[in-house]
N, C-alpha and C positions, 0 to 999 in steps of 0.2 A: 406556547405551552406553559400553563401556569404551574406553580409548585405542586399543588394537589394532584393535578393530572400526571405530572412527571413521576411522582411517587407511586401512583397507582400502576402506571405502565411498568416501571422498574420492578415493583413487587410481583406483578404478574409474570414477568419474564424470569425472575429468580425462581419462581415456582414451576418453571418449565412449561408455561402455557403460551409461548410465543407463536406456536403453529396454529393457534385457534383464531387467527385474524380472518377477515373476509377473503374468500377464494378469489384469485385473480387481481387482487388489489396491490399495487406497487407502493412501497414505502417512500415517502419524500421527506426532505428536511431532516429534522432531528430524529425522526422515526427510523432512519436508516441506521442509527446507532443503537436502537433499542429493539426493533423488530427483526431479529436475526432471521427468522423464518421467511421474511419477505424478500431477502436478498435475491433469490432466483427469479422473482417476478419482474419482467422487463417493463420499463416506463418509456413509452414512445414520445412523451412530452417533456423529457428531461434531456438537457445537453450540458456536457462538462465544458468548463472554460478555464483558462489560465491567463494570468497577467503577472509579469515579473520583469526582472532586470536582465533581459536578454540583449546581448550585443547585436544591434541591427545590421552590422556589417558581416555577421556570421563568424566572427572571431571569438576570442576568449575574454574579451573585456566586459564581462557580465557583472558590472558593479553599479551602474547608474540606474536608479529607480525613482520614478516620479519626475516627469519632464514638464508638467504643467502646474501652474499655481492657480488656485481658485480665487474667488472674489475676497476671501478672507486672508489671502496670502499663504494658505496651506498648500503643500505639495500633494497632488492627487496620486495615490498608489493604485487605486482600484475604483471603478465605477460601473454599475450595471443598472439598467432601467427595466423595470418589470419585476416579476416574481422570481425568487431564487433562494439559495442558501450558501453561505460561505462555510467551507469545510476545513480549510487549512490555510493558516497564515504563518509564513516563515521569513525571518529576517536576521541578518548578522552584520555587526558593526563594531568598530573599535571601542573599547571601554573608555579610552581617554578622549574620544571625539565628543562633540556636542551631543547631548542626550536628546533623542527625538521623543515627542509625544505623539502616539498614534490615536487618532480619533475615528470612531465608527459611527456613521450617520445612517439612518434607516428611513425609508418611505418618504423621502423629500424633506425631512425635518431639518430645521435650521440649527438645532443644537444636537451635539453628539450624545448618543445613549451610553457610550463607553469611551473613556479616555484612559490609556495605559501607557506606561513606559517599559522599556525592556526588562527592568528589574521586577515588574509585576507578573511576568509570565511564570506560572507555577507557584506563585506566592500570594495572589489575591483571590478573593471569593469568586470573581467572574471567570478566572482562568486557573482552576486548580490542577494540581498534579493528579494522575499522570496524563490527563487530556492536554495539558499545557506544561511547558517547562523551559529551562534555559541550560545552556552548557557553555562554560567559560574555558577558554584555552589560550595559551601563550605560545606563539610559533615564531620562527625566524632564528637567525644566528644570534649568538650571545650578545653581540654589540648592537642588535637592533630588534629586541624582543617586541612583539606586537600582541597585546592582549585583546581578544575578541570575545564577544558574547553572542551566541547563536540562540535565538528564541523561536519557539514554535507553539502553535495552538491548533488543536483539532476539536475545539468546542464548536458545535454547529450553531450558526446564527442565521435564522430564517428572516426573509423580508418579503413583503407582498407587492410593493410598488417600486422598490429600488434600494440600492445600498452604495455608499461611498466610504472609502477608507483613505485617510490623509496622514501625512507626517508634518510635524511642525518645522522640520528642517529639510533641506535638500539632501537626499541620500545619493551622494555623488563622490567619486574618487576611487583610485586604485589602492589606497592605503586604508588608514583607520576610518576615514569618512565615507567609505563605500557603503552601498545600500543593497548588497546581494539579498535577494528575497523574492517571494511570490505570494499570490493568492490563488487557490484552487477552489472552484465554486460550481454550483449547478444553476442553470437558468431554466425556468419552467414555463410551460405554455399557459398556465393559469395559477392563481394564488390559492386554489382550493386546498384545504387542509393545512395551510400554513398560518402560523402566528408570528407576528413581527417580534424579533428578539428584544428582550429587555433583561439586563443583568439583575434586576430586582425580582423578577418573576420566574426566570428560567432556572431550574434546579440543577445547576452545574455540579454541585457537591454530591448529590445522589448519583448522578451519571458517572462522575469520576470515581466514586466508591465502587461502583459496579465494574469499572474497567481496571481496577487494581489487580484483578485476577482474570484468568481466561473465561470467556463466555461461550455460549453456544450449547449444542447438544452434548450427549454423553454416551460413551460405549461401556459405562460401568456395568450395565445389566447384561452385556453380551459376554459369552464365554470366550476366554482367550484360547486361541488355537496355536499350538506350537508348530514350528516348521523348521526343517533342515534341508536346504537346497544345495545340491551339487551344481557345478557350472552347467548351464544350459537347461536346468530343471525349472518347472513351474509349480505353483501351489495355489489351489482354489481356496481362497480365504473366505468367500461369502457368495451366496446366491439367493435370489428371491424371484418368484414368478407372480408376485402380486403388486399392487400399487402401494407406493409409500415414499419415504425419503430417508436417505442416510443422514444420520445426525453426527457421527464421528467415525473416523478411521484412526485407530491407535496402533502403534507399532513399537516393539522393543527388540533390540538386537544385542545379544550377548557377545562379549569379547569384541566390541565394536572397533573396527578399523575404518578410517574415513573413506577408504576406497569403496566401501559398501554404499556410500551416498550416491555414487554414479553407476555402480554395478548392479545394485538391486533396484528393480523397476516395479512400479505399480501400474496395472492396467485396469481401467474401469469401462464397463459396458452397460449402457442404459438403453432400454427398449430395443435391444438388438443391434445397437450402434456402438462401436468401440470409439469412445469420445476422448479417452485419456490414455496416453502412454508416456510415462514420466519416470525418470530416476527419482528415488525417494528423497534425495537431497533437494531437488527442485520442488517436489510435491509438498514437502514440509518446510522449505524455506531457506536452505543454505547450501552452497556448492563449494565452499572453501573451508578447509580446516583452520579455524582460528583458535583463540584461547578457549579451553574447556569452560563452557558456560551454559546456563539455562537461558535460552532465548525464548521470550514469551511475548506474543502479541495477543490481540483479542481472540483470534480464531486459529492460530497456529502455535505449536510448541515444538522446539528443537532443542533437546536437552542432552548434552554430552558432559555434564558437570560431575557425574559420578561414575567414572570408568570402573570396570570394563563394560558396563551396560549403558546403552543409550536408549532414550525414550522419545517418541515423537507422537504428535497428535494434529489432525486436521479436522476442524469442527465446522467447516462450511457446510450448510445444508445442501443436499443433493437429491432433489425429487426425481421420481421416475413414475411411469404410468402403466408399464406392462411387466418389466423385468429388470433385474440388476445383477451384475456379476463383478466381483473383485478378485483379481489374480495377482500374485507376486511372481516375478521372473528373475532368475539369477543370470544376468548377462555378463558376468565377470569370469574370472579364471580360478577363483577360490570359493570353497563352500561358505555359506552364510546361514546362521541359525538364529532363531528368535521366536517371538510370538506376535500374533495380530488379533485385534478385536475390532469388529465393525458393528456400530450401533445403528439400528433402523427404527423408524417410527411409522406406523400406519396412519395416513392422514388423507383427507379429502380437500385439503385447503387449496391445492394448486389446480389451475386451469391450463390444460396443454396449449391453449391458444396464446397464452401470455407468459408461460413459464419456460425458461431456458434450461437445457440439460447441461450439467457440469461438464466443461470441455477444456481441453488443453491444446494450445498450439504445438506444433512439432518442436521437440526439444532441439535447441541450438547448441551443439557440442562445442568444445574448446576449438576456436578458429583464430588463426593469426590475423591480427589487424593489418589493414593496408593504409598507407599514408594517403590522406585526402579523401578517404571513403568512410562512410558510416558503417558501423558493425550492425548486421542484421540480427535481431533477437527473436522476432516471431511475428506471425500474421494470423489473425482470426477472421474468418469469412462468414457472411450471413448477417442475421440480425441478432445482436446480443450485447453483452457488456463484459468488460475486463474486471475481474474481482481481485486479482493480485498478480504480481510479477516478481520474478527473481532474476537479478542481473549480477554478473560476476566478472572479475578480471584477474589475469595473472601477469606479473611483471608489467603492470600498467598503473595508471593513476586514475583519479576520479574526475579528471578534467573533461571527459566526454559528456556533453549535454544529452539528456534524454530527449528523444524526438518521437512523438506519438502522432502518427497521421491517421485521421479518421475519415472514412467515406471518400469523397472526391477532393479533399483538401490537398493542396500542393505545399502548404506550410503546416507545421505541426500544430495540432489543436492543443496538445499538452507538451510542455518542454520543461527545461530546468537549467539553471546556471551551474552546470556540472552535475554529474550523476549523484553526487553526495547530497545535494540540496533537494533532490527529488524525494529522498527519505527524511528531509528536514534535519540533516546533520550539519550542513555547512562545514566549517573547518574542524568540527568535532570528528571528522573522518580519521584523524590521526590518533584517536584514543579508543580503539575498539576493545571489547565489544560494547555496543550501545543498543538500547531498545526503548520503544514506547508502544502504546497499544496498536499502532498502525504501521510500524516499520521497525526493522532492526538491521544492524550492520555488524559484521564480524570479519576478521582477517588479520593480515599483517601488512601495514603500510608504513613506510618510512617518510618522515618529513625532514630528514637531515639534508643540508645543502648538497645538491648534486646527486642525491639518492632518492628523490621523491618518487614513490611508486611502490608496488608490491602486489600481494595476492589478497583479494577482498571479495566479499559477497554481500549483496544488499537485497532486502525484501521490502516491498511496499504493498500494503493492503489498500485496495481502491474500491472496496465494496460500498463505502459511504459516498465519496465523490466518484461515483461509478462512471467509467469510461464507456458510455453507450455508443453503439455504432449500428447503422442500418444496412451497410454493405460490407465493410471490412474495417479492420484496425491493423495498422502496421507499426511495429515498435523497433526503433533503432537507437544506437548510441553514436553520437558525434565523436570525432576523434581529434585529438590535439595532444601536445606535450608528449609524455612518454608513451601514450597509446599509439603513436605513429612510429615508434622505434621497432626495429626487427626483434621478433621474439615475444612481443606483447600479444596476449590472447583475450578473447571475450567469449562468454557463454551465457545462457539463460533460457527462461521459458515463461510463457504467459498462461494464465488460467482464468476462466470465466464461465459464463453461461450463454449458450447459443440456442436459438429457437430452431428446431429441426436440423441439427448438424448433419453434414454429409461427410462420410469417412474420406480422409485424404485431402480435405479442403483447408485444414488449418495449418498451412505451411507457407513456403515462399509464394 
C-alpha cells in the first residue's frame, strides 16, 4: 500500500463511504483496519496463526522466546512462508537487561526492512501511537524492584512470499532477561491484493491518526428512544423488515449502577434468527467495575467517567438480508432507565453466501474455577470468525493462558503467555485502566507480595487478526496460581460473524 493509496482509502472512510466496496469481497491485510464495512465478509482463504513464548511443558514458565539461531546469529521469533500479514507484535523485557534489536525481513530478502528497539514502539515513524506503544512498570518488593517495558504494535505488515522476525539477543530467563511475547498473524492462500510492507511507503501516520478516535458507523441520525424497564420487562428498541446493516448501537443509562452491566441484556435477531443474547457489559466490553473511565477502542466505547450517566457504543457493522430486531430485557431485580439509539444503513454490498450474521456465543456467567481444569468461556459453531471477546475474573490473577481451539485442532491455534498478554498488556496488568485501539483492561488487581489477584475484565478486538473457523471455535482460560484457589471465578462471552447461524448452537 503506497502513501497515496493509503490517504485515498482513509479519506474515503472518513467520509463514511466504507460500505461502497465490492459486494462479497473480504478485506485482507491492512484493509482489515480501514474497510470497516468488510468485517462481516468471511475469507475462506485466511488462517489465523500464533507464535510466542509458551511453556512447552504446559506450566507457567512462559518466558523463553526464540529457540533457534539463523545463519546470521539472530534468534528467530517468527517465520512464515507464503502470503500473509503480521497484525500484532507484543514483547516485554527488563529495562536493565541487554537491549534487543528486532529485525523484520520480508519476501526472502537478506536485509531487514525494519529494525527497531523497544524504545521505538510508539515513538518512531514506522510504529506511531496509538497503533504502537510501550508501558513501563516497576514491580516486586522494595528490596528487589524489577523495571519492565511492555511493547506492542498493531501496525499491519503485509508480505507476499514470507516474513521473518528476529531478535539480536536470546530472550530467555525468568527475570529481567525473559522474552514474554508473541506474534499474531494471518496466512493467506494467495498474495492477491497484498503489497509487501515497507516503512518508507506504508502511511502508518495517517492510519494512526484515524485510530486516535473511534471509527465505524454512527447512530447520530437515529432518534433516541427512552426506556424504563421494570424487572422482567422488555423494550423493542428497533426493527426493520428490509435489507440493510446496523452501523451502531448506542446506549445511555442514567443513575448507572454497575449491576446493570449484567442485569440489562440486549437481544439481536437477524433474518428471523435470534443470534445474540448478551448482558450489555459483555456486548460493550466490560464485566467488572473498575476505576471510572472512558474505555475506547476502535469499535467499542464503555464510558463510566461522568456519573451518574453511563454511555456505551458498539459500532461493529451488522448486515441482514430480510429483517432485524433489537430488544432490551431487564433480567435483574431493580428498574433500569435510559435511552437507546440504533443506526441503520441500506446497502447492497453484502452477499448472503459469504457474509456472516453478527452472532454471540452463549454468555458464560461467573463460574468457580476448578484446580487443574481450564475455564470454559464460549464456543461458536459453523463457519465464521470471532470479532471480539470479553474475559473476566474475580478473586483471580491473569496467569491463566488464553487457549483458543479451532476446528479439529487438539492444541490451541491461538494462545497467550497469561491472559494479560492476549491484550498486549504484559505486566501492565497491575496499572488499570489501560486501552489501545484493539484492547482494553480495567479492574482492581493487587501485585503486593502474597496478595496477587483481584477483579478484572479484559476486552480484545480480533476483527483484524480474525479468528476464522470452518466448524467451530472453542475459547478457554488455562488455570494456575490464584485461579486454582477456592472462590476464584471466571466469566466472559465471544462475539463474531457466523454464516447461517442455528439457534442454540453457540454454546458448550
